[in-house]
N, C-alpha and C positions, 0 to 999 in steps of 0.2 A: 407656417401659417396656412400655404397651398393644400398642404395635406390635410387641414383643417377643415378647408371649405370643400375639398372633394369628400372628405368622409360624411360632411353634412349636407351635401347637395341633393340627396334624395328626400331627406326631411325638409329642406328648403322648398323642394318642388312640391309636396304634398301640402305644405302649409300655405304656400301660392295659392295653389287649387283651390282650398278650402276657404282661404279669404276672398278668392274670385267668384266662388259658390255663393257664399254669405252676401256679397255685394249685389249680385244678380237676384238674389231671393229678395231682399230688401228693395230692390229697384222695382221688382214684380207687385209686391206688397203696395208699394207707393201708388203705381200706375193704377192696380185695380182699385185701389181706395178712391183715387180721383175719378175713375170712370163711374165707381157707383156713385160718388158725390153728385157729378154731371148727369148721371141718367136721372136721379132722384125718384118721382114716383112712375116712372116708365117699367121699372123693373119689378116683378112679381116677389111678393114678400117672401115665398119659399125659396126663390132663386136668390133673394139677397141674404137669407139666412144661411144658404149654402157656402155661399162665399164668403161671408163674415166668418164662419167656422173654419174655412179653409185658411183665411188669412191668420187665425189664432193658431191653427196647426203650424202654421211657416215661422211664425213668431216663437211659438216654443221650440221647435227645431233648431232656429237660430241660437238659442241658447247653449245648445250643445255644441261639440265639435264634431258630429258625425256628418260627414259629406254625403252619404248615400241618404240618411233620413232627411236631410234638407233638399236634396235633390227629388226625393219621392214627394215630399209636402209640397213643393214648387209646382212639381206636374199637377198633382190634384188641385192646386189652385189655377192652373192654366185651364185646365178640363172645366171646372165650375165657371169661370169666368168667361169661356166660349159662350156658353148659353146666353150669357148677359150681352155680350157683343153681338150674336145673331138676332137676340130681341132688337137692340137699338139700330141694327142694320136694317130690318124689316120695316121699323116705325120710320127710318128715314127715308127708305125707298117709297113707302106709302105717302108720305110728307110730299116728295118729289113728284110722284105721277099725280098727287091732287092739286099741287101748285106748281105749273110749270113754268119754264123760265121766263126770262123777258122777252117780248115781242122780237121776232127775227132770229132767236135762237133755235139750232136744229136739237134733234133730239140726243146727238151725241155731247151736245154741250158747247159746240162750236157756235160761232156766230154767223150770221148769213151777212155776206157783204156783196150786194149785187153791183155796187159803184166801183170797184176796186178795178184799177187798169193796170196791166203788167206793162213794164217798160224796163229798157235796161239803161243804166247810166254809166257814162265814160266820162273821164276827165281829160280833157285835152290840154296837151303841154304848150305852156306859154313862153313864147319867144321872147327876150330881153331886148330890148333897143338899146343900142349904144351911140352914144354920140360920138 
């Protein structure tokens, strides 16, 4: 039985890598779909079509057991989805500069507290009185 396990160790390793690659690809597809849904009309139609085509390529690659093909299609999807992320971050940056934070907030996002007093706190040991 041990010899059997040792003889199939390489096959098991390859199968584990394939399953891991497939899981990562499926997770990437789900993440990109969620991003597309949340982005809505903020994404240009041409970019959206490129990403949807890349998603279909990944889904087709997942039907095979070709690890390299899956990885290549996931890399293409990541490249296509980066442009969408860039667009969303630009929009978010523009909104943040147009709508500054609450009054008293600093540019770095920290709140300004002028009434804070620094102090040290120590506990004094209480002595018990015995009758």
